[in-house]
Biotite code that builds the C-alpha atoms (Angstrom):
import biotite.structure as struc

atoms = struc.array([
    struc.Atom([-13.826, 0.763, 3.749], chain_id="A", res_id=1, res_name="MET", atom_name="CA", element="C"),
    struc.Atom([-14.892, 3.640, 6.674], chain_id="A", res_id=2, res_name="GLU", atom_name="CA", element="C"),
    struc.Atom([-14.983, 7.538, 5.332], chain_id="A", res_id=3, res_name="MET", atom_name="CA", element="C"),
    struc.Atom([-14.791, 10.589, 7.314], chain_id="A", res_id=4, res_name="GLY", atom_name="CA", element="C"),
    struc.Atom([-17.630, 13.445, 7.365], chain_id="A", res_id=5, res_name="HIS", atom_name="CA", element="C"),
    struc.Atom([-19.186, 14.645, 4.192], chain_id="A", res_id=6, res_name="PRO", atom_name="CA", element="C"),
    struc.Atom([-18.069, 18.384, 3.760], chain_id="A", res_id=7, res_name="ARG", atom_name="CA", element="C"),
    struc.Atom([-20.467, 20.977, 5.476], chain_id="A", res_id=8, res_name="VAL", atom_name="CA", element="C"),
    struc.Atom([-19.265, 23.977, 3.780], chain_id="A", res_id=9, res_name="HIS", atom_name="CA", element="C"),
    struc.Atom([-19.082, 23.720, 0.118], chain_id="A", res_id=10, res_name="LYS", atom_name="CA", element="C"),
    struc.Atom([-17.449, 26.644, -0.507], chain_id="A", res_id=11, res_name="THR", atom_name="CA", element="C"),
    struc.Atom([-15.331, 29.372, 1.376], chain_id="A", res_id=12, res_name="ALA", atom_name="CA", element="C"),
    struc.Atom([-18.121, 31.704, 1.837], chain_id="A", res_id=13, res_name="GLU", atom_name="CA", element="C"),
    struc.Atom([-20.150, 29.217, 3.405], chain_id="A", res_id=14, res_name="ALA", atom_name="CA", element="C"),
    struc.Atom([-17.221, 28.350, 5.354], chain_id="A", res_id=15, res_name="LYS", atom_name="CA", element="C"),
    struc.Atom([-17.340, 31.874, 6.631], chain_id="A", res_id=16, res_name="ILE", atom_name="CA", element="C"),
    struc.Atom([-21.120, 32.679, 7.016], chain_id="A", res_id=17, res_name="ILE", atom_name="CA", element="C"),
    struc.Atom([-21.146, 29.637, 8.856], chain_id="A", res_id=18, res_name="ALA", atom_name="CA", element="C"),
    struc.Atom([-17.970, 31.067, 11.334], chain_id="A", res_id=19, res_name="ALA", atom_name="CA", element="C"),
    struc.Atom([-19.541, 34.525, 11.274], chain_id="A", res_id=20, res_name="CYS", atom_name="CA", element="C"),
    struc.Atom([-22.809, 32.742, 13.163], chain_id="A", res_id=21, res_name="LYS", atom_name="CA", element="C"),
    struc.Atom([-20.913, 30.462, 15.222], chain_id="A", res_id=22, res_name="SER", atom_name="CA", element="C"),
    struc.Atom([-19.619, 33.404, 16.844], chain_id="A", res_id=23, res_name="ARG", atom_name="CA", element="C"),
    struc.Atom([-22.442, 34.902, 17.065], chain_id="A", res_id=24, res_name="CYS", atom_name="CA", element="C"),
    struc.Atom([-24.183, 31.886, 18.980], chain_id="A", res_id=25, res_name="ARG", atom_name="CA", element="C"),
    struc.Atom([-21.386, 32.224, 21.354], chain_id="A", res_id=26, res_name="TYR", atom_name="CA", element="C"),
    struc.Atom([-21.499, 35.763, 21.711], chain_id="A", res_id=27, res_name="TYR", atom_name="CA", element="C"),
    struc.Atom([-25.458, 35.359, 22.640], chain_id="A", res_id=28, res_name="GLN", atom_name="CA", element="C"),
    struc.Atom([-24.589, 32.134, 24.897], chain_id="A", res_id=29, res_name="THR", atom_name="CA", element="C"),
    struc.Atom([-21.808, 34.140, 27.044], chain_id="A", res_id=30, res_name="HIS", atom_name="CA", element="C"),
    struc.Atom([-22.394, 37.482, 26.504], chain_id="A", res_id=31, res_name="LYS", atom_name="CA", element="C"),
    struc.Atom([-22.659, 38.638, 30.311], chain_id="A", res_id=32, res_name="GLU", atom_name="CA", element="C"),
    struc.Atom([-19.264, 36.769, 30.778], chain_id="A", res_id=33, res_name="HIS", atom_name="CA", element="C"),
    struc.Atom([-17.644, 38.842, 27.859], chain_id="A", res_id=34, res_name="ILE", atom_name="CA", element="C"),
    struc.Atom([-19.027, 42.384, 28.378], chain_id="A", res_id=35, res_name="ASN", atom_name="CA", element="C"),
    struc.Atom([-18.456, 41.940, 32.255], chain_id="A", res_id=36, res_name="ALA", atom_name="CA", element="C"),
    struc.Atom([-14.611, 41.438, 31.041], chain_id="A", res_id=37, res_name="LYS", atom_name="CA", element="C"),
    struc.Atom([-14.582, 44.434, 28.689], chain_id="A", res_id=38, res_name="ARG", atom_name="CA", element="C"),
    struc.Atom([-15.671, 46.248, 31.436], chain_id="A", res_id=39, res_name="HIS", atom_name="CA", element="C"),
    struc.Atom([-13.534, 45.246, 34.229], chain_id="A", res_id=40, res_name="MET", atom_name="CA", element="C"),
    struc.Atom([-10.870, 48.384, 33.643], chain_id="A", res_id=41, res_name="PRO", atom_name="CA", element="C"),
    struc.Atom([-13.217, 50.523, 34.378], chain_id="A", res_id=42, res_name="CYS", atom_name="CA", element="C"),
    struc.Atom([-14.788, 49.100, 37.852], chain_id="A", res_id=43, res_name="GLN", atom_name="CA", element="C"),
    struc.Atom([-11.051, 48.004, 39.082], chain_id="A", res_id=44, res_name="THR", atom_name="CA", element="C"),
    struc.Atom([-9.849, 51.800, 38.038], chain_id="A", res_id=45, res_name="ASP", atom_name="CA", element="C"),
    struc.Atom([-13.114, 53.605, 39.452], chain_id="A", res_id=46, res_name="ALA", atom_name="CA", element="C"),
    struc.Atom([-12.237, 56.620, 41.321], chain_id="A", res_id=47, res_name="PRO", atom_name="CA", element="C"),
    struc.Atom([-12.343, 56.260, 45.169], chain_id="A", res_id=48, res_name="SER", atom_name="CA", element="C"),
    struc.Atom([-14.063, 58.533, 47.342], chain_id="A", res_id=49, res_name="GLU", atom_name="CA", element="C"),
    struc.Atom([-10.665, 60.819, 47.886], chain_id="A", res_id=50, res_name="SER", atom_name="CA", element="C"),
    struc.Atom([-10.712, 61.009, 44.480], chain_id="A", res_id=51, res_name="GLU", atom_name="CA", element="C"),
    struc.Atom([-13.807, 62.233, 43.834], chain_id="A", res_id=52, res_name="LEU", atom_name="CA", element="C"),
    struc.Atom([-13.685, 65.247, 45.824], chain_id="A", res_id=53, res_name="ASP", atom_name="CA", element="C"),
    struc.Atom([-10.431, 66.268, 44.430], chain_id="A", res_id=54, res_name="VAL", atom_name="CA", element="C"),
    struc.Atom([-11.499, 66.529, 40.899], chain_id="A", res_id=55, res_name="MET", atom_name="CA", element="C"),
    struc.Atom([-14.069, 69.139, 39.928], chain_id="A", res_id=56, res_name="THR", atom_name="CA", element="C"),
    struc.Atom([-16.405, 68.590, 36.940], chain_id="A", res_id=57, res_name="LEU", atom_name="CA", element="C"),
    struc.Atom([-13.471, 70.656, 34.634], chain_id="A", res_id=58, res_name="GLU", atom_name="CA", element="C"),
    struc.Atom([-11.267, 68.628, 35.137], chain_id="A", res_id=59, res_name="GLU", atom_name="CA", element="C"),
    struc.Atom([-13.368, 65.142, 34.564], chain_id="A", res_id=60, res_name="CYS", atom_name="CA", element="C"),
    struc.Atom([-14.130, 66.944, 31.671], chain_id="A", res_id=61, res_name="LEU", atom_name="CA", element="C"),
    struc.Atom([-10.787, 67.825, 30.411], chain_id="A", res_id=62, res_name="PHE", atom_name="CA", element="C"),
    struc.Atom([-9.627, 64.053, 30.763], chain_id="A", res_id=63, res_name="ILE", atom_name="CA", element="C"),
    struc.Atom([-12.157, 62.582, 28.721], chain_id="A", res_id=64, res_name="VAL", atom_name="CA", element="C"),
    struc.Atom([-11.544, 65.714, 25.911], chain_id="A", res_id=65, res_name="LYS", atom_name="CA", element="C"),
    struc.Atom([-7.790, 65.111, 26.399], chain_id="A", res_id=66, res_name="HIS", atom_name="CA", element="C"),
    struc.Atom([-8.131, 61.221, 25.899], chain_id="A", res_id=67, res_name="THR", atom_name="CA", element="C"),
    struc.Atom([-10.307, 61.726, 22.938], chain_id="A", res_id=68, res_name="LYS", atom_name="CA", element="C"),
    struc.Atom([-7.818, 64.185, 21.386], chain_id="A", res_id=69, res_name="ASP", atom_name="CA", element="C"),
    struc.Atom([-5.490, 61.426, 21.924], chain_id="A", res_id=70, res_name="GLN", atom_name="CA", element="C"),
    struc.Atom([-7.179, 59.089, 20.060], chain_id="A", res_id=71, res_name="LEU", atom_name="CA", element="C"),
    struc.Atom([-8.131, 61.347, 17.112], chain_id="A", res_id=72, res_name="VAL", atom_name="CA", element="C"),
    struc.Atom([-4.305, 61.678, 17.081], chain_id="A", res_id=73, res_name="VAL", atom_name="CA", element="C"),
    struc.Atom([-3.683, 57.970, 16.085], chain_id="A", res_id=74, res_name="HIS", atom_name="CA", element="C"),
    struc.Atom([-7.392, 57.441, 14.161], chain_id="A", res_id=75, res_name="ALA", atom_name="CA", element="C"),
    struc.Atom([-8.939, 60.420, 12.573], chain_id="A", res_id=76, res_name="LYS", atom_name="CA", element="C"),
    struc.Atom([-11.318, 57.249, 11.678], chain_id="A", res_id=77, res_name="SER", atom_name="CA", element="C"),
    struc.Atom([-11.915, 54.244, 13.252], chain_id="A", res_id=78, res_name="PRO", atom_name="CA", element="C"),
    struc.Atom([-12.408, 52.613, 9.631], chain_id="A", res_id=79, res_name="GLN", atom_name="CA", element="C"),
    struc.Atom([-9.204, 54.230, 8.343], chain_id="A", res_id=80, res_name="ALA", atom_name="CA", element="C"),
    struc.Atom([-7.485, 53.053, 11.295], chain_id="A", res_id=81, res_name="PHE", atom_name="CA", element="C"),
    struc.Atom([-8.324, 49.675, 11.479], chain_id="A", res_id=82, res_name="ALA", atom_name="CA", element="C"),
    struc.Atom([-7.255, 49.489, 7.739], chain_id="A", res_id=83, res_name="GLU", atom_name="CA", element="C"),
    struc.Atom([-4.140, 51.361, 8.145], chain_id="A", res_id=84, res_name="GLU", atom_name="CA", element="C"),
    struc.Atom([-3.332, 48.415, 11.163], chain_id="A", res_id=85, res_name="ILE", atom_name="CA", element="C"),
    struc.Atom([-4.422, 45.764, 8.797], chain_id="A", res_id=86, res_name="LEU", atom_name="CA", element="C"),
    struc.Atom([-1.879, 47.069, 6.259], chain_id="A", res_id=87, res_name="ASN", atom_name="CA", element="C"),
    struc.Atom([1.110, 47.562, 8.212], chain_id="A", res_id=88, res_name="GLN", atom_name="CA", element="C"),
    struc.Atom([0.357, 43.793, 9.385], chain_id="A", res_id=89, res_name="TYR", atom_name="CA", element="C"),
    struc.Atom([0.222, 42.579, 5.595], chain_id="A", res_id=90, res_name="ILE", atom_name="CA", element="C"),
    struc.Atom([3.464, 44.630, 5.352], chain_id="A", res_id=91, res_name="GLU", atom_name="CA", element="C"),
    struc.Atom([5.045, 42.589, 7.889], chain_id="A", res_id=92, res_name="SER", atom_name="CA", element="C"),
    struc.Atom([4.290, 39.066, 6.292], chain_id="A", res_id=93, res_name="MET", atom_name="CA", element="C"),
    struc.Atom([7.745, 37.803, 4.743], chain_id="A", res_id=94, res_name="PRO", atom_name="CA", element="C"),
    struc.Atom([7.388, 38.085, 0.600], chain_id="A", res_id=95, res_name="ALA", atom_name="CA", element="C"),
    struc.Atom([9.055, 34.894, -0.652], chain_id="A", res_id=96, res_name="ASN", atom_name="CA", element="C"),
    struc.Atom([6.456, 32.455, 1.084], chain_id="A", res_id=97, res_name="ASP", atom_name="CA", element="C"),
    struc.Atom([5.513, 29.903, -1.583], chain_id="A", res_id=98, res_name="GLU", atom_name="CA", element="C"),
    struc.Atom([3.446, 27.892, 1.094], chain_id="A", res_id=99, res_name="GLU", atom_name="CA", element="C"),
    struc.Atom([-0.026, 29.221, 0.926], chain_id="A", res_id=100, res_name="GLU", atom_name="CA", element="C"),
    struc.Atom([-1.053, 29.410, 4.624], chain_id="A", res_id=101, res_name="ASP", atom_name="CA", element="C"),
    struc.Atom([2.604, 29.228, 5.917], chain_id="A", res_id=102, res_name="SER", atom_name="CA", element="C"),
    struc.Atom([3.309, 32.899, 5.886], chain_id="A", res_id=103, res_name="GLY", atom_name="CA", element="C"),
    struc.Atom([1.731, 35.385, 8.779], chain_id="A", res_id=104, res_name="SER", atom_name="CA", element="C"),
    struc.Atom([2.471, 38.677, 9.790], chain_id="A", res_id=105, res_name="GLY", atom_name="CA", element="C"),
    struc.Atom([3.737, 40.472, 13.094], chain_id="A", res_id=106, res_name="ASP", atom_name="CA", element="C"),
    struc.Atom([0.737, 39.988, 14.875], chain_id="A", res_id=107, res_name="ILE", atom_name="CA", element="C"),
    struc.Atom([1.927, 42.157, 17.661], chain_id="A", res_id=108, res_name="GLY", atom_name="CA", element="C"),
    struc.Atom([1.329, 44.870, 15.539], chain_id="A", res_id=109, res_name="ILE", atom_name="CA", element="C"),
    struc.Atom([-2.474, 44.652, 16.207], chain_id="A", res_id=110, res_name="ILE", atom_name="CA", element="C"),
    struc.Atom([-2.042, 43.735, 19.982], chain_id="A", res_id=111, res_name="LYS", atom_name="CA", element="C"),
    struc.Atom([-0.259, 46.791, 20.501], chain_id="A", res_id=112, res_name="ARG", atom_name="CA", element="C"),
    struc.Atom([-2.544, 48.674, 18.387], chain_id="A", res_id=113, res_name="ALA", atom_name="CA", element="C"),
    struc.Atom([-5.525, 47.201, 21.129], chain_id="A", res_id=114, res_name="ILE", atom_name="CA", element="C"),
    struc.Atom([-3.270, 47.935, 24.317], chain_id="A", res_id=115, res_name="GLU", atom_name="CA", element="C"),
    struc.Atom([-2.987, 51.728, 22.975], chain_id="A", res_id=116, res_name="MET", atom_name="CA", element="C"),
    struc.Atom([-7.033, 51.955, 22.635], chain_id="A", res_id=117, res_name="VAL", atom_name="CA", element="C"),
    struc.Atom([-7.616, 50.249, 25.376], chain_id="A", res_id=118, res_name="ALA", atom_name="CA", element="C"),
    struc.Atom([-5.208, 52.684, 27.927], chain_id="A", res_id=119, res_name="SER", atom_name="CA", element="C"),
    struc.Atom([-6.814, 55.564, 26.503], chain_id="A", res_id=120, res_name="ILE", atom_name="CA", element="C"),
    struc.Atom([-9.782, 54.067, 26.881], chain_id="A", res_id=121, res_name="HIS", atom_name="CA", element="C"),
    struc.Atom([-9.481, 53.135, 30.562], chain_id="A", res_id=122, res_name="VAL", atom_name="CA", element="C"),
    struc.Atom([-8.677, 56.943, 31.050], chain_id="A", res_id=123, res_name="GLU", atom_name="CA", element="C"),
    struc.Atom([-11.552, 58.402, 29.664], chain_id="A", res_id=124, res_name="ALA", atom_name="CA", element="C"),
    struc.Atom([-13.922, 56.156, 31.599], chain_id="A", res_id=125, res_name="HIS", atom_name="CA", element="C"),
    struc.Atom([-12.023, 57.626, 34.739], chain_id="A", res_id=126, res_name="ARG", atom_name="CA", element="C"),
    struc.Atom([-13.591, 60.859, 33.497], chain_id="A", res_id=127, res_name="GLY", atom_name="CA", element="C"),
    struc.Atom([-16.811, 59.965, 32.606], chain_id="A", res_id=128, res_name="GLN", atom_name="CA", element="C"),
    struc.Atom([-17.510, 57.733, 35.645], chain_id="A", res_id=129, res_name="ASP", atom_name="CA", element="C"),
    struc.Atom([-16.160, 60.450, 38.295], chain_id="A", res_id=130, res_name="THR", atom_name="CA", element="C"),
    struc.Atom([-18.505, 62.565, 36.254], chain_id="A", res_id=131, res_name="ILE", atom_name="CA", element="C"),
    struc.Atom([-21.699, 60.346, 36.313], chain_id="A", res_id=132, res_name="TYR", atom_name="CA", element="C"),
    struc.Atom([-20.756, 59.846, 40.162], chain_id="A", res_id=133, res_name="GLN", atom_name="CA", element="C"),
    struc.Atom([-20.990, 63.751, 40.688], chain_id="A", res_id=134, res_name="MET", atom_name="CA", element="C"),
    struc.Atom([-23.487, 64.441, 38.564], chain_id="A", res_id=135, res_name="CYS", atom_name="CA", element="C"),
    struc.Atom([-25.436, 61.243, 36.831], chain_id="A", res_id=136, res_name="GLY", atom_name="CA", element="C"),
    struc.Atom([-26.633, 61.238, 33.195], chain_id="A", res_id=137, res_name="VAL", atom_name="CA", element="C"),
    struc.Atom([-26.157, 64.913, 32.272], chain_id="A", res_id=138, res_name="CYS", atom_name="CA", element="C"),
    struc.Atom([-25.147, 66.868, 28.885], chain_id="A", res_id=139, res_name="PRO", atom_name="CA", element="C"),
    struc.Atom([-21.305, 66.484, 30.152], chain_id="A", res_id=140, res_name="GLU", atom_name="CA", element="C"),
    struc.Atom([-21.847, 62.675, 30.829], chain_id="A", res_id=141, res_name="TRP", atom_name="CA", element="C"),
    struc.Atom([-23.671, 62.028, 27.296], chain_id="A", res_id=142, res_name="GLN", atom_name="CA", element="C"),
    struc.Atom([-20.640, 63.702, 25.249], chain_id="A", res_id=143, res_name="ALA", atom_name="CA", element="C"),
    struc.Atom([-18.346, 61.919, 27.749], chain_id="A", res_id=144, res_name="SER", atom_name="CA", element="C"),
    struc.Atom([-20.281, 58.810, 26.632], chain_id="A", res_id=145, res_name="ASN", atom_name="CA", element="C"),
    struc.Atom([-19.754, 59.651, 22.178], chain_id="A", res_id=146, res_name="GLU", atom_name="CA", element="C"),
    struc.Atom([-15.949, 59.729, 23.201], chain_id="A", res_id=147, res_name="ALA", atom_name="CA", element="C"),
    struc.Atom([-15.760, 56.251, 25.445], chain_id="A", res_id=148, res_name="CYS", atom_name="CA", element="C"),
    struc.Atom([-18.230, 54.674, 22.390], chain_id="A", res_id=149, res_name="GLN", atom_name="CA", element="C"),
    struc.Atom([-15.685, 56.083, 19.466], chain_id="A", res_id=150, res_name="LEU", atom_name="CA", element="C"),
    struc.Atom([-12.986, 54.182, 21.068], chain_id="A", res_id=151, res_name="MET", atom_name="CA", element="C"),
    struc.Atom([-14.383, 51.025, 22.233], chain_id="A", res_id=152, res_name="LYS", atom_name="CA", element="C"),
    struc.Atom([-15.675, 50.845, 18.152], chain_id="A", res_id=153, res_name="LEU", atom_name="CA", element="C"),
    struc.Atom([-11.866, 51.366, 17.669], chain_id="A", res_id=154, res_name="VAL", atom_name="CA", element="C"),
    struc.Atom([-11.067, 48.630, 19.844], chain_id="A", res_id=155, res_name="ILE", atom_name="CA", element="C"),
    struc.Atom([-13.638, 46.260, 18.094], chain_id="A", res_id=156, res_name="SER", atom_name="CA", element="C"),
    struc.Atom([-12.866, 46.447, 14.785], chain_id="A", res_id=157, res_name="LEU", atom_name="CA", element="C"),
    struc.Atom([-8.945, 45.960, 15.690], chain_id="A", res_id=158, res_name="LEU", atom_name="CA", element="C"),
    struc.Atom([-10.387, 42.702, 17.341], chain_id="A", res_id=159, res_name="GLU", atom_name="CA", element="C"),
    struc.Atom([-12.071, 41.327, 14.223], chain_id="A", res_id=160, res_name="ASP", atom_name="CA", element="C"),
    struc.Atom([-8.651, 41.910, 12.712], chain_id="A", res_id=161, res_name="ILE", atom_name="CA", element="C"),
    struc.Atom([-6.654, 39.665, 15.414], chain_id="A", res_id=162, res_name="LEU", atom_name="CA", element="C"),
    struc.Atom([-8.975, 37.284, 15.578], chain_id="A", res_id=163, res_name="CYS", atom_name="CA", element="C"),
    struc.Atom([-8.866, 36.298, 11.935], chain_id="A", res_id=164, res_name="LEU", atom_name="CA", element="C"),
    struc.Atom([-4.931, 37.045, 11.512], chain_id="A", res_id=165, res_name="ALA", atom_name="CA", element="C"),
    struc.Atom([-4.810, 34.118, 14.338], chain_id="A", res_id=166, res_name="MET", atom_name="CA", element="C"),
    struc.Atom([-6.759, 32.094, 12.496], chain_id="A", res_id=167, res_name="LEU", atom_name="CA", element="C"),
    struc.Atom([-4.152, 32.209, 9.445], chain_id="A", res_id=168, res_name="GLY", atom_name="CA", element="C"),
    struc.Atom([-3.164, 34.605, 6.625], chain_id="A", res_id=169, res_name="ALA", atom_name="CA", element="C"),
    struc.Atom([-5.060, 33.097, 3.963], chain_id="A", res_id=170, res_name="SER", atom_name="CA", element="C"),
    struc.Atom([-8.545, 33.083, 6.341], chain_id="A", res_id=171, res_name="VAL", atom_name="CA", element="C"),
    struc.Atom([-7.946, 36.541, 6.718], chain_id="A", res_id=172, res_name="LEU", atom_name="CA", element="C"),
    struc.Atom([-7.526, 37.654, 3.359], chain_id="A", res_id=173, res_name="ALA", atom_name="CA", element="C"),
    struc.Atom([-10.607, 35.716, 1.984], chain_id="A", res_id=174, res_name="GLU", atom_name="CA", element="C"),
    struc.Atom([-12.445, 37.840, 4.581], chain_id="A", res_id=175, res_name="VAL", atom_name="CA", element="C"),
    struc.Atom([-11.037, 40.676, 3.758], chain_id="A", res_id=176, res_name="HIS", atom_name="CA", element="C"),
    struc.Atom([-11.523, 39.806, -0.594], chain_id="A", res_id=177, res_name="PHE", atom_name="CA", element="C"),
    struc.Atom([-15.294, 39.152, 0.625], chain_id="A", res_id=178, res_name="LEU", atom_name="CA", element="C"),
    struc.Atom([-15.405, 42.806, 2.361], chain_id="A", res_id=179, res_name="GLY", atom_name="CA", element="C"),
    struc.Atom([-16.310, 40.980, 5.186], chain_id="A", res_id=180, res_name="GLU", atom_name="CA", element="C"),
    struc.Atom([-14.354, 42.406, 8.214], chain_id="A", res_id=181, res_name="LEU", atom_name="CA", element="C"),
    struc.Atom([-16.204, 44.732, 10.400], chain_id="A", res_id=182, res_name="MET", atom_name="CA", element="C"),
    struc.Atom([-14.007, 48.136, 9.376], chain_id="A", res_id=183, res_name="PHE", atom_name="CA", element="C"),
    struc.Atom([-15.366, 46.929, 5.600], chain_id="A", res_id=184, res_name="GLN", atom_name="CA", element="C"),
    struc.Atom([-18.836, 46.508, 6.409], chain_id="A", res_id=185, res_name="ARG", atom_name="CA", element="C"),
    struc.Atom([-19.204, 49.752, 8.868], chain_id="A", res_id=186, res_name="ASN", atom_name="CA", element="C"),
    struc.Atom([-18.150, 52.489, 5.953], chain_id="A", res_id=187, res_name="LYS", atom_name="CA", element="C"),
])
């Protein structure tokens, strides 16, 4: 009688650790492609020469400040915002599921939050790129870079939840219980 392969991971925690290591290896292998894809909207929405002539440094700073204010309205704290989106996702799960992994919530909640922050991020980058092209790396550009980094952090926290939610509600619950979600580790 032929038998299957022996279990590689004996506990749920070991399985999660192995999955994290696997994602890290994948990222290290495909880092250039992933980063290029993340920055693609910035490259395609770069201001043209005619737009550079029209925009002043003050207008660019206003764009960056306005986008940061938009983000703060939705997410005063990146971790609290990610936790709020996770709670909305959990609330969207049907309450009377009897099978352990059959219930899953509305993943669209997480996707819409990512799209909203990403659209704000693209607009902030438009101002930041114009500042860089006019002045190079200056105090104004560094301030705008901090705003863009904050937006990238929010997107990363939400993508972490989305990836686990797509694996299943039980996986997400397990990782949340172990305190291994990105927003839980960054508190």
